[in-house]
mmCIF file as Biopython writes it, N, C-alpha, C and O atoms, coordinates in Angstrom:
data_model
#
loop_
_atom_site.group_PDB
_atom_site.id
_atom_site.type_symbol
_atom_site.label_atom_id
_atom_site.label_alt_id
_atom_site.label_comp_id
_atom_site.label_asym_id
_atom_site.label_entity_id
_atom_site.label_seq_id
_atom_site.pdbx_PDB_ins_code
_atom_site.Cartn_x
_atom_site.Cartn_y
_atom_site.Cartn_z
_atom_site.occupancy
_atom_site.B_iso_or_equiv
_atom_site.auth_seq_id
_atom_site.auth_asym_id
_atom_site.pdbx_PDB_model_num
ATOM 1   N N  . MET A ? 1  ? 13.874  -6.212  -3.157  1.0 0.0 1  A 1 
ATOM 2   C CA . MET A ? 1  ? 14.506  -6.613  -2.370  1.0 0.0 1  A 1 
ATOM 3   C C  . MET A ? 1  ? 15.952  -6.171  -3.145  1.0 0.0 1  A 1 
ATOM 4   O O  . MET A ? 1  ? 15.664  -5.460  -4.108  1.0 0.0 1  A 1 
ATOM 5   N N  . THR A ? 2  ? 16.967  -6.310  -3.061  1.0 0.0 2  A 1 
ATOM 6   C CA . THR A ? 2  ? 18.210  -6.022  -4.459  1.0 0.0 2  A 1 
ATOM 7   C C  . THR A ? 2  ? 18.328  -7.062  -5.717  1.0 0.0 2  A 1 
ATOM 8   O O  . THR A ? 2  ? 18.413  -8.251  -5.409  1.0 0.0 2  A 1 
ATOM 9   N N  . GLY A ? 3  ? 18.336  -6.866  -6.521  1.0 0.0 3  A 1 
ATOM 10  C CA . GLY A ? 3  ? 18.382  -6.750  -7.398  1.0 0.0 3  A 1 
ATOM 11  C C  . GLY A ? 3  ? 17.097  -7.398  -8.115  1.0 0.0 3  A 1 
ATOM 12  O O  . GLY A ? 3  ? 17.269  -8.440  -8.747  1.0 0.0 3  A 1 
ATOM 13  N N  . ALA A ? 4  ? 16.314  -7.047  -8.071  1.0 0.0 4  A 1 
ATOM 14  C CA . ALA A ? 4  ? 15.493  -7.130  -8.260  1.0 0.0 4  A 1 
ATOM 15  C C  . ALA A ? 4  ? 14.847  -6.763  -9.771  1.0 0.0 4  A 1 
ATOM 16  O O  . ALA A ? 4  ? 15.321  -5.647  -9.981  1.0 0.0 4  A 1 
ATOM 17  N N  . ARG A ? 5  ? 14.070  -7.089  -10.858 1.0 0.0 5  A 1 
ATOM 18  C CA . ARG A ? 5  ? 14.103  -6.032  -11.762 1.0 0.0 5  A 1 
ATOM 19  C C  . ARG A ? 5  ? 13.028  -6.277  -12.148 1.0 0.0 5  A 1 
ATOM 20  O O  . ARG A ? 5  ? 12.984  -7.428  -12.583 1.0 0.0 5  A 1 
ATOM 21  N N  . TRP A ? 6  ? 11.947  -5.672  -12.223 1.0 0.0 6  A 1 
ATOM 22  C CA . TRP A ? 6  ? 10.773  -5.188  -12.325 1.0 0.0 6  A 1 
ATOM 23  C C  . TRP A ? 6  ? 10.141  -4.839  -13.688 1.0 0.0 6  A 1 
ATOM 24  O O  . TRP A ? 6  ? 10.709  -4.130  -14.518 1.0 0.0 6  A 1 
ATOM 25  N N  . ARG A ? 7  ? 8.573   -5.548  -13.904 1.0 0.0 7  A 1 
ATOM 26  C CA . ARG A ? 7  ? 8.527   -4.684  -14.776 1.0 0.0 7  A 1 
ATOM 27  C C  . ARG A ? 7  ? 6.486   -4.911  -14.883 1.0 0.0 7  A 1 
ATOM 28  O O  . ARG A ? 7  ? 5.832   -5.430  -13.978 1.0 0.0 7  A 1 
ATOM 29  N N  . LYS A ? 8  ? 6.079   -4.542  -15.774 1.0 0.0 8  A 1 
ATOM 30  C CA . LYS A ? 8  ? 4.869   -4.101  -15.436 1.0 0.0 8  A 1 
ATOM 31  C C  . LYS A ? 8  ? 4.091   -4.382  -16.642 1.0 0.0 8  A 1 
ATOM 32  O O  . LYS A ? 8  ? 4.825   -4.310  -17.628 1.0 0.0 8  A 1 
ATOM 33  N N  . SER A ? 9  ? 2.511   -4.764  -17.026 1.0 0.0 9  A 1 
ATOM 34  C CA . SER A ? 9  ? 2.678   -5.793  -18.331 1.0 0.0 9  A 1 
ATOM 35  C C  . SER A ? 9  ? 2.272   -5.028  -19.562 1.0 0.0 9  A 1 
ATOM 36  O O  . SER A ? 9  ? 1.694   -3.943  -19.613 1.0 0.0 9  A 1 
ATOM 37  N N  . THR A ? 10 ? 2.573   -5.595  -20.282 1.0 0.0 10 A 1 
ATOM 38  C CA . THR A ? 10 ? 2.582   -4.749  -21.896 1.0 0.0 10 A 1 
ATOM 39  C C  . THR A ? 10 ? 0.988   -4.394  -21.892 1.0 0.0 10 A 1 
ATOM 40  O O  . THR A ? 10 ? 0.811   -3.638  -22.847 1.0 0.0 10 A 1 
ATOM 41  N N  . LYS A ? 11 ? -0.203  -4.619  -21.235 1.0 0.0 11 A 1 
ATOM 42  C CA . LYS A ? 11 ? -1.060  -4.161  -21.876 1.0 0.0 11 A 1 
ATOM 43  C C  . LYS A ? 11 ? -1.850  -2.993  -21.290 1.0 0.0 11 A 1 
ATOM 44  O O  . LYS A ? 11 ? -2.837  -2.418  -21.749 1.0 0.0 11 A 1 
ATOM 45  N N  . SER A ? 12 ? -0.764  -2.665  -19.490 1.0 0.0 12 A 1 
ATOM 46  C CA . SER A ? 12 ? -0.650  -1.400  -18.645 1.0 0.0 12 A 1 
ATOM 47  C C  . SER A ? 12 ? -0.497  -0.561  -20.213 1.0 0.0 12 A 1 
ATOM 48  O O  . SER A ? 12 ? -0.196  -0.852  -21.370 1.0 0.0 12 A 1 
ATOM 49  N N  . GLY A ? 13 ? -1.049  1.056   -19.161 1.0 0.0 13 A 1 
ATOM 50  C CA . GLY A ? 13 ? -1.510  1.794   -19.971 1.0 0.0 13 A 1 
ATOM 51  C C  . GLY A ? 13 ? -0.377  2.825   -19.482 1.0 0.0 13 A 1 
ATOM 52  O O  . GLY A ? 13 ? 0.707   2.386   -19.096 1.0 0.0 13 A 1 
ATOM 53  N N  . ASN A ? 14 ? -0.668  4.315   -19.506 1.0 0.0 14 A 1 
ATOM 54  C CA . ASN A ? 14 ? 0.117   5.383   -19.111 1.0 0.0 14 A 1 
ATOM 55  C C  . ASN A ? 14 ? -0.058  6.125   -18.426 1.0 0.0 14 A 1 
ATOM 56  O O  . ASN A ? 14 ? 0.556   7.159   -18.165 1.0 0.0 14 A 1 
ATOM 57  N N  . ASN A ? 15 ? -1.418  5.449   -17.823 1.0 0.0 15 A 1 
ATOM 58  C CA . ASN A ? 15 ? -2.398  6.912   -17.859 1.0 0.0 15 A 1 
ATOM 59  C C  . ASN A ? 15 ? -2.679  6.793   -16.304 1.0 0.0 15 A 1 
ATOM 60  O O  . ASN A ? 15 ? -3.792  7.228   -16.009 1.0 0.0 15 A 1 
ATOM 61  N N  . GLY A ? 16 ? -2.217  6.491   -15.639 1.0 0.0 16 A 1 
ATOM 62  C CA . GLY A ? 16 ? -1.763  6.309   -14.484 1.0 0.0 16 A 1 
ATOM 63  C C  . GLY A ? 16 ? -3.127  5.450   -13.483 1.0 0.0 16 A 1 
ATOM 64  O O  . GLY A ? 16 ? -3.625  5.774   -12.405 1.0 0.0 16 A 1 
ATOM 65  N N  . GLY A ? 17 ? -3.404  4.293   -14.378 1.0 0.0 17 A 1 
ATOM 66  C CA . GLY A ? 17 ? -4.135  4.031   -13.902 1.0 0.0 17 A 1 
ATOM 67  C C  . GLY A ? 17 ? -3.800  1.805   -13.154 1.0 0.0 17 A 1 
ATOM 68  O O  . GLY A ? 17 ? -2.838  1.175   -13.593 1.0 0.0 17 A 1 
ATOM 69  N N  . SER A ? 18 ? -4.682  1.229   -12.236 1.0 0.0 18 A 1 
ATOM 70  C CA . SER A ? 18 ? -4.231  0.767   -10.656 1.0 0.0 18 A 1 
ATOM 71  C C  . SER A ? 18 ? -3.584  -0.523  -12.207 1.0 0.0 18 A 1 
ATOM 72  O O  . SER A ? 18 ? -4.365  -1.242  -12.830 1.0 0.0 18 A 1 
ATOM 73  N N  . CYS A ? 19 ? -2.526  -0.482  -12.386 1.0 0.0 19 A 1 
ATOM 74  C CA . CYS A ? 19 ? -1.099  -1.555  -12.381 1.0 0.0 19 A 1 
ATOM 75  C C  . CYS A ? 19 ? -0.505  -2.147  -11.312 1.0 0.0 19 A 1 
ATOM 76  O O  . CYS A ? 19 ? -0.626  -1.863  -10.121 1.0 0.0 19 A 1 
ATOM 77  N N  . VAL A ? 20 ? 0.009   -2.814  -11.720 1.0 0.0 20 A 1 
ATOM 78  C CA . VAL A ? 20 ? 0.902   -3.686  -10.123 1.0 0.0 20 A 1 
ATOM 79  C C  . VAL A ? 20 ? 2.329   -3.908  -11.914 1.0 0.0 20 A 1 
ATOM 80  O O  . VAL A ? 20 ? 2.390   -3.649  -13.116 1.0 0.0 20 A 1 
ATOM 81  N N  . GLU A ? 21 ? 3.090   -4.510  -10.847 1.0 0.0 21 A 1 
ATOM 82  C CA . GLU A ? 21 ? 4.873   -4.969  -11.503 1.0 0.0 21 A 1 
ATOM 83  C C  . GLU A ? 21 ? 5.338   -6.305  -10.856 1.0 0.0 21 A 1 
ATOM 84  O O  . GLU A ? 21 ? 5.039   -6.695  -9.727  1.0 0.0 21 A 1 
ATOM 85  N N  . VAL A ? 22 ? 5.901   -6.759  -11.514 1.0 0.0 22 A 1 
ATOM 86  C CA . VAL A ? 22 ? 6.060   -8.018  -11.447 1.0 0.0 22 A 1 
ATOM 87  C C  . VAL A ? 22 ? 7.628   -8.357  -11.004 1.0 0.0 22 A 1 
ATOM 88  O O  . VAL A ? 22 ? 8.324   -7.679  -11.760 1.0 0.0 22 A 1 
ATOM 89  N N  . ALA A ? 23 ? 8.588   -9.206  -9.995  1.0 0.0 23 A 1 
ATOM 90  C CA . ALA A ? 23 ? 9.664   -8.958  -10.487 1.0 0.0 23 A 1 
ATOM 91  C C  . ALA A ? 23 ? 10.389  -10.177 -9.572  1.0 0.0 23 A 1 
ATOM 92  O O  . ALA A ? 23 ? 10.694  -10.224 -8.380  1.0 0.0 23 A 1 
ATOM 93  N N  . ASP A ? 24 ? 10.560  -11.401 -10.976 1.0 0.0 24 A 1 
ATOM 94  C CA . ASP A ? 24 ? 10.446  -13.041 -11.396 1.0 0.0 24 A 1 
ATOM 95  C C  . ASP A ? 24 ? 11.816  -13.046 -12.028 1.0 0.0 24 A 1 
ATOM 96  O O  . ASP A ? 24 ? 12.027  -13.466 -13.166 1.0 0.0 24 A 1 
ATOM 97  N N  . ASN A ? 25 ? 12.829  -12.502 -11.140 1.0 0.0 25 A 1 
ATOM 98  C CA . ASN A ? 25 ? 14.602  -12.563 -11.978 1.0 0.0 25 A 1 
ATOM 99  C C  . ASN A ? 25 ? 15.152  -14.001 -10.566 1.0 0.0 25 A 1 
ATOM 100 O O  . ASN A ? 25 ? 15.754  -15.071 -10.655 1.0 0.0 25 A 1 
ATOM 101 N N  . LEU A ? 26 ? 14.416  -13.082 -9.201  1.0 0.0 26 A 1 
ATOM 102 C CA . LEU A ? 26 ? 14.784  -13.508 -8.128  1.0 0.0 26 A 1 
ATOM 103 C C  . LEU A ? 26 ? 15.207  -15.564 -8.023  1.0 0.0 26 A 1 
ATOM 104 O O  . LEU A ? 26 ? 15.411  -15.746 -9.223  1.0 0.0 26 A 1 
ATOM 105 N N  . PRO A ? 27 ? 15.343  -16.490 -7.589  1.0 0.0 27 A 1 
ATOM 106 C CA . PRO A ? 27 ? 16.012  -17.502 -6.951  1.0 0.0 27 A 1 
ATOM 107 C C  . PRO A ? 27 ? 14.626  -18.193 -5.923  1.0 0.0 27 A 1 
ATOM 108 O O  . PRO A ? 27 ? 14.943  -18.408 -4.753  1.0 0.0 27 A 1 
ATOM 109 N N  . GLY A ? 28 ? 13.351  -18.486 -6.270  1.0 0.0 28 A 1 
ATOM 110 C CA . GLY A ? 28 ? 12.977  -18.882 -5.140  1.0 0.0 28 A 1 
ATOM 111 C C  . GLY A ? 28 ? 11.645  -18.604 -4.981  1.0 0.0 28 A 1 
ATOM 112 O O  . GLY A ? 28 ? 10.844  -19.321 -4.382  1.0 0.0 28 A 1 
ATOM 113 N N  . VAL A ? 29 ? 11.306  -17.088 -5.766  1.0 0.0 29 A 1 
ATOM 114 C CA . VAL A ? 29 ? 10.368  -15.798 -5.373  1.0 0.0 29 A 1 
ATOM 115 C C  . VAL A ? 29 ? 9.763   -14.991 -6.299  1.0 0.0 29 A 1 
ATOM 116 O O  . VAL A ? 29 ? 10.042  -14.696 -7.461  1.0 0.0 29 A 1 
ATOM 117 N N  . VAL A ? 30 ? 8.485   -14.560 -5.216  1.0 0.0 30 A 1 
ATOM 118 C CA . VAL A ? 30 ? 7.887   -13.522 -6.818  1.0 0.0 30 A 1 
ATOM 119 C C  . VAL A ? 30 ? 7.982   -12.653 -6.046  1.0 0.0 30 A 1 
ATOM 120 O O  . VAL A ? 30 ? 7.828   -12.663 -4.824  1.0 0.0 30 A 1 
ATOM 121 N N  . LEU A ? 31 ? 8.353   -11.521 -7.014  1.0 0.0 31 A 1 
ATOM 122 C CA . LEU A ? 31 ? 7.317   -10.369 -5.238  1.0 0.0 31 A 1 
ATOM 123 C C  . LEU A ? 31 ? 6.578   -9.581  -6.682  1.0 0.0 31 A 1 
ATOM 124 O O  . LEU A ? 31 ? 6.943   -9.813  -7.834  1.0 0.0 31 A 1 
ATOM 125 N N  . VAL A ? 32 ? 5.733   -8.843  -6.384  1.0 0.0 32 A 1 
ATOM 126 C CA . VAL A ? 32 ? 4.863   -8.317  -6.414  1.0 0.0 32 A 1 
ATOM 127 C C  . VAL A ? 32 ? 4.625   -6.835  -5.530  1.0 0.0 32 A 1 
ATOM 128 O O  . VAL A ? 32 ? 4.958   -6.710  -4.351  1.0 0.0 32 A 1 
ATOM 129 N N  . ARG A ? 33 ? 4.003   -5.793  -6.327  1.0 0.0 33 A 1 
ATOM 130 C CA . ARG A ? 33 ? 4.121   -4.236  -5.634  1.0 0.0 33 A 1 
ATOM 131 C C  . ARG A ? 33 ? 3.307   -3.224  -6.275  1.0 0.0 33 A 1 
ATOM 132 O O  . ARG A ? 33 ? 3.465   -3.507  -7.462  1.0 0.0 33 A 1 
ATOM 133 N N  . ASP A ? 34 ? 2.707   -2.444  -6.244  1.0 0.0 34 A 1 
ATOM 134 C CA . ASP A ? 34 ? 1.607   -1.290  -6.697  1.0 0.0 34 A 1 
ATOM 135 C C  . ASP A ? 34 ? 2.500   -0.214  -7.223  1.0 0.0 34 A 1 
ATOM 136 O O  . ASP A ? 34 ? 3.256   0.597   -6.686  1.0 0.0 34 A 1 
ATOM 137 N N  . THR A ? 35 ? 2.049   -0.566  -8.847  1.0 0.0 35 A 1 
ATOM 138 C CA . THR A ? 35 ? 3.403   1.060   -9.407  1.0 0.0 35 A 1 
ATOM 139 C C  . THR A ? 35 ? 2.853   2.321   -8.699  1.0 0.0 35 A 1 
ATOM 140 O O  . THR A ? 35 ? 3.689   3.197   -8.478  1.0 0.0 35 A 1 
ATOM 141 N N  . LYS A ? 36 ? 1.860   2.500   -8.395  1.0 0.0 36 A 1 
ATOM 142 C CA . LYS A ? 36 ? 1.348   4.176   -7.860  1.0 0.0 36 A 1 
ATOM 143 C C  . LYS A ? 36 ? 2.167   4.273   -6.852  1.0 0.0 36 A 1 
ATOM 144 O O  . LYS A ? 36 ? 2.814   5.294   -6.621  1.0 0.0 36 A 1 
ATOM 145 N N  . ASP A ? 37 ? 2.240   2.711   -5.823  1.0 0.0 37 A 1 
ATOM 146 C CA . ASP A ? 37 ? 3.134   3.793   -4.626  1.0 0.0 37 A 1 
ATOM 147 C C  . ASP A ? 37 ? 3.963   2.981   -4.005  1.0 0.0 37 A 1 
ATOM 148 O O  . ASP A ? 37 ? 3.729   2.414   -2.938  1.0 0.0 37 A 1 
ATOM 149 N N  . ARG A ? 38 ? 5.112   2.890   -4.755  1.0 0.0 38 A 1 
ATOM 150 C CA . ARG A ? 38 ? 6.618   1.468   -4.748  1.0 0.0 38 A 1 
ATOM 151 C C  . ARG A ? 38 ? 7.180   1.714   -3.413  1.0 0.0 38 A 1 
ATOM 152 O O  . ARG A ? 38 ? 8.358   1.731   -3.055  1.0 0.0 38 A 1 
ATOM 153 N N  . ASP A ? 39 ? 6.547   1.824   -3.026  1.0 0.0 39 A 1 
ATOM 154 C CA . ASP A ? 39 ? 7.714   2.315   -1.129  1.0 0.0 39 A 1 
ATOM 155 C C  . ASP A ? 39 ? 6.082   1.412   -0.210  1.0 0.0 39 A 1 
ATOM 156 O O  . ASP A ? 39 ? 6.055   1.261   1.012   1.0 0.0 39 A 1 
ATOM 157 N N  . GLY A ? 40 ? 5.528   1.192   -0.658  1.0 0.0 40 A 1 
ATOM 158 C CA . GLY A ? 40 ? 4.360   0.416   0.278   1.0 0.0 40 A 1 
ATOM 159 C C  . GLY A ? 40 ? 3.954   -0.420  0.550   1.0 0.0 40 A 1 
ATOM 160 O O  . GLY A ? 40 ? 2.994   -0.543  1.311   1.0 0.0 40 A 1 
ATOM 161 N N  . GLY A ? 41 ? 4.576   -1.291  -0.003  1.0 0.0 41 A 1 
ATOM 162 C CA . GLY A ? 41 ? 5.330   -3.146  0.152   1.0 0.0 41 A 1 
ATOM 163 C C  . GLY A ? 41 ? 5.455   -3.891  -1.247  1.0 0.0 41 A 1 
ATOM 164 O O  . GLY A ? 41 ? 4.758   -3.848  -2.261  1.0 0.0 41 A 1 
ATOM 165 N N  . THR A ? 42 ? 6.091   -4.278  -1.064  1.0 0.0 42 A 1 
ATOM 166 C CA . THR A ? 42 ? 6.010   -5.498  -1.728  1.0 0.0 42 A 1 
ATOM 167 C C  . THR A ? 42 ? 5.730   -7.056  -0.965  1.0 0.0 42 A 1 
ATOM 168 O O  . THR A ? 42 ? 6.420   -7.541  -0.069  1.0 0.0 42 A 1 
ATOM 169 N N  . LEU A ? 43 ? 4.515   -7.664  -1.602  1.0 0.0 43 A 1 
ATOM 170 C CA . LEU A ? 43 ? 3.922   -9.028  -2.113  1.0 0.0 43 A 1 
ATOM 171 C C  . LEU A ? 43 ? 5.160   -10.443 -2.506  1.0 0.0 43 A 1 
ATOM 172 O O  . LEU A ? 43 ? 6.155   -10.518 -3.228  1.0 0.0 43 A 1 
ATOM 173 N N  . THR A ? 44 ? 4.436   -11.403 -1.591  1.0 0.0 44 A 1 
ATOM 174 C CA . THR A ? 44 ? 6.461   -12.334 -1.586  1.0 0.0 44 A 1 
ATOM 175 C C  . THR A ? 44 ? 5.325   -13.296 -2.017  1.0 0.0 44 A 1 
ATOM 176 O O  . THR A ? 44 ? 4.201   -13.372 -1.521  1.0 0.0 44 A 1 
ATOM 177 N N  . PHE A ? 45 ? 5.962   -14.180 -3.273  1.0 0.0 45 A 1 
ATOM 178 C CA . PHE A ? 45 ? 4.764   -15.577 -3.838  1.0 0.0 45 A 1 
ATOM 179 C C  . PHE A ? 45 ? 5.935   -17.130 -3.667  1.0 0.0 45 A 1 
ATOM 180 O O  . PHE A ? 45 ? 7.098   -16.774 -3.479  1.0 0.0 45 A 1 
ATOM 181 N N  . GLU A ? 46 ? 5.833   -17.958 -3.691  1.0 0.0 46 A 1 
ATOM 182 C CA . GLU A ? 46 ? 6.949   -19.048 -3.993  1.0 0.0 46 A 1 
ATOM 183 C C  . GLU A ? 46 ? 6.296   -19.302 -5.363  1.0 0.0 46 A 1 
ATOM 184 O O  . GLU A ? 46 ? 5.163   -19.776 -5.276  1.0 0.0 46 A 1 
ATOM 185 N N  . PRO A ? 47 ? 6.542   -19.190 -6.028  1.0 0.0 47 A 1 
ATOM 186 C CA . PRO A ? 47 ? 7.014   -19.409 -7.999  1.0 0.0 47 A 1 
ATOM 187 C C  . PRO A ? 47 ? 6.041   -20.236 -8.518  1.0 0.0 47 A 1 
ATOM 188 O O  . PRO A ? 47 ? 5.625   -20.154 -9.673  1.0 0.0 47 A 1 
ATOM 189 N N  . ALA A ? 48 ? 5.592   -21.194 -7.523  1.0 0.0 48 A 1 
ATOM 190 C CA . ALA A ? 48 ? 4.328   -22.555 -8.237  1.0 0.0 48 A 1 
ATOM 191 C C  . ALA A ? 48 ? 3.465   -21.590 -8.180  1.0 0.0 48 A 1 
ATOM 192 O O  . ALA A ? 48 ? 3.195   -21.082 -9.268  1.0 0.0 48 A 1 
ATOM 193 N N  . SER A ? 49 ? 2.666   -20.948 -6.772  1.0 0.0 49 A 1 
ATOM 194 C CA . SER A ? 49 ? 2.114   -20.275 -6.745  1.0 0.0 49 A 1 
ATOM 195 C C  . SER A ? 49 ? 1.333   -19.637 -7.225  1.0 0.0 49 A 1 
ATOM 196 O O  . SER A ? 49 ? 0.108   -19.526 -7.248  1.0 0.0 49 A 1 
ATOM 197 N N  . TRP A ? 50 ? 2.473   -19.048 -7.767  1.0 0.0 50 A 1 
ATOM 198 C CA . TRP A ? 50 ? 1.721   -17.212 -8.499  1.0 0.0 50 A 1 
ATOM 199 C C  . TRP A ? 50 ? 1.925   -17.509 -10.252 1.0 0.0 50 A 1 
ATOM 200 O O  . TRP A ? 50 ? 1.863   -16.509 -10.966 1.0 0.0 50 A 1 
ATOM 201 N N  . GLN A ? 51 ? 2.163   -18.859 -10.922 1.0 0.0 51 A 1 
ATOM 202 C CA . GLN A ? 51 ? 1.826   -19.164 -11.396 1.0 0.0 51 A 1 
ATOM 203 C C  . GLN A ? 51 ? 1.046   -19.678 -11.900 1.0 0.0 51 A 1 
ATOM 204 O O  . GLN A ? 51 ? 1.012   -19.658 -13.131 1.0 0.0 51 A 1 
ATOM 205 N N  . ARG A ? 52 ? -0.265  -20.608 -10.882 1.0 0.0 52 A 1 
ATOM 206 C CA . ARG A ? 52 ? -1.373  -21.833 -10.862 1.0 0.0 52 A 1 
ATOM 207 C C  . ARG A ? 52 ? -2.852  -19.078 -10.465 1.0 0.0 52 A 1 
ATOM 208 O O  . ARG A ? 52 ? -4.037  -18.747 -10.438 1.0 0.0 52 A 1 
ATOM 209 N N  . PHE A ? 53 ? -1.849  -18.525 -10.358 1.0 0.0 53 A 1 
ATOM 210 C CA . PHE A ? 53 ? -3.176  -17.571 -10.101 1.0 0.0 53 A 1 
ATOM 211 C C  . PHE A ? 53 ? -2.077  -17.124 -10.970 1.0 0.0 53 A 1 
ATOM 212 O O  . PHE A ? 53 ? -2.948  -16.779 -11.769 1.0 0.0 53 A 1 
ATOM 213 N N  . VAL A ? 54 ? -0.972  -16.800 -11.574 1.0 0.0 54 A 1 
ATOM 214 C CA . VAL A ? 54 ? -1.311  -16.270 -13.309 1.0 0.0 54 A 1 
ATOM 215 C C  . VAL A ? 54 ? -2.944  -17.078 -13.905 1.0 0.0 54 A 1 
ATOM 216 O O  . VAL A ? 54 ? -4.118  -16.845 -14.196 1.0 0.0 54 A 1 
ATOM 217 N N  . GLY A ? 55 ? -2.006  -18.042 -13.804 1.0 0.0 55 A 1 
ATOM 218 C CA . GLY A ? 55 ? -3.391  -19.071 -14.636 1.0 0.0 55 A 1 
ATOM 219 C C  . GLY A ? 55 ? -4.139  -19.097 -14.638 1.0 0.0 55 A 1 
ATOM 220 O O  . GLY A ? 55 ? -4.609  -19.264 -15.763 1.0 0.0 55 A 1 
ATOM 221 N N  . LEU A ? 56 ? -4.892  -19.011 -13.788 1.0 0.0 56 A 1 
ATOM 222 C CA . LEU A ? 56 ? -6.447  -18.509 -13.069 1.0 0.0 56 A 1 
ATOM 223 C C  . LEU A ? 56 ? -6.850  -17.514 -13.805 1.0 0.0 56 A 1 
ATOM 224 O O  . LEU A ? 56 ? -7.898  -17.509 -14.451 1.0 0.0 56 A 1 
ATOM 225 N N  . ALA A ? 57 ? -5.853  -16.413 -13.731 1.0 0.0 57 A 1 
ATOM 226 C CA . ALA A ? 57 ? -6.923  -14.918 -13.249 1.0 0.0 57 A 1 
ATOM 227 C C  . ALA A ? 57 ? -6.005  -14.832 -15.619 1.0 0.0 57 A 1 
ATOM 228 O O  . ALA A ? 57 ? -5.499  -13.884 -16.220 1.0 0.0 57 A 1 
ATOM 229 N N  . LYS A ? 58 ? -6.233  -16.102 -16.012 1.0 0.0 58 A 1 
ATOM 230 C CA . LYS A ? 58 ? -5.718  -16.152 -17.719 1.0 0.0 58 A 1 
ATOM 231 C C  . LYS A ? 58 ? -6.862  -16.661 -17.466 1.0 0.0 58 A 1 
ATOM 232 O O  . LYS A ? 58 ? -7.667  -15.730 -17.495 1.0 0.0 58 A 1 
ATOM 233 N N  . ALA A ? 59 ? -7.536  -17.908 -17.166 1.0 0.0 59 A 1 
ATOM 234 C CA . ALA A ? 59 ? -8.865  -18.449 -18.149 1.0 0.0 59 A 1 
ATOM 235 C C  . ALA A ? 59 ? -9.756  -17.351 -16.919 1.0 0.0 59 A 1 
ATOM 236 O O  . ALA A ? 59 ? -8.861  -17.369 -16.073 1.0 0.0 59 A 1 
ATOM 237 N N  . ILE A ? 60 ? -10.426 -16.804 -16.530 1.0 0.0 60 A 1 
ATOM 238 C CA . ILE A ? 60 ? -11.363 -15.972 -16.189 1.0 0.0 60 A 1 
ATOM 239 C C  . ILE A ? 60 ? -11.181 -15.107 -16.704 1.0 0.0 60 A 1 
ATOM 240 O O  . ILE A ? 60 ? -12.383 -14.843 -16.674 1.0 0.0 60 A 1 
ATOM 241 N N  . GLY A ? 61 ? -10.592 -13.921 -17.461 1.0 0.0 61 A 1 
ATOM 242 C CA . GLY A ? 61 ? -10.786 -13.186 -18.596 1.0 0.0 61 A 1 
ATOM 243 C C  . GLY A ? 61 ? -10.075 -12.219 -17.625 1.0 0.0 61 A 1 
ATOM 244 O O  . GLY A ? 61 ? -9.226  -12.142 -16.737 1.0 0.0 61 A 1 
ATOM 245 N N  . PRO A ? 62 ? -10.999 -11.506 -18.392 1.0 0.0 62 A 1 
ATOM 246 C CA . PRO A ? 62 ? -11.149 -9.713  -17.379 1.0 0.0 62 A 1 
ATOM 247 C C  . PRO A ? 62 ? -12.177 -9.341  -17.218 1.0 0.0 62 A 1 
ATOM 248 O O  . PRO A ? 62 ? -13.103 -9.398  -18.027 1.0 0.0 62 A 1 
ATOM 249 N N  . LEU A ? 63 ? -12.202 -8.641  -15.531 1.0 0.0 63 A 1 
ATOM 250 C CA . LEU A ? 63 ? -13.722 -8.544  -14.640 1.0 0.0 63 A 1 
ATOM 251 C C  . LEU A ? 63 ? -13.798 -7.151  -15.232 1.0 0.0 63 A 1 
ATOM 252 O O  . LEU A ? 63 ? -12.906 -6.347  -15.501 1.0 0.0 63 A 1 
ATOM 253 N N  . GLY A ? 64 ? -15.647 -7.070  -15.410 1.0 0.0 64 A 1 
ATOM 254 C CA . GLY A ? 64 ? -15.511 -5.192  -15.654 1.0 0.0 64 A 1 
ATOM 255 C C  . GLY A ? 64 ? -16.255 -5.506  -16.810 1.0 0.0 64 A 1 
ATOM 256 O O  . GLY A ? 64 ? -16.590 -4.614  -17.589 1.0 0.0 64 A 1 
#
């Protein structure tokens, strides 16, 4: 989407690992894409849904 400002987690390394980028600067939408395949597609979330997901992920903690 035009105007999206993409960012990676500050915990992401530069080793080509499994990372996603998030753009949450657009009104009413949060976009998510694969860092390694930026043209491969974008997931779209409502901001409230994205916040619930992030909150749950923080509560569960790292996997593996």
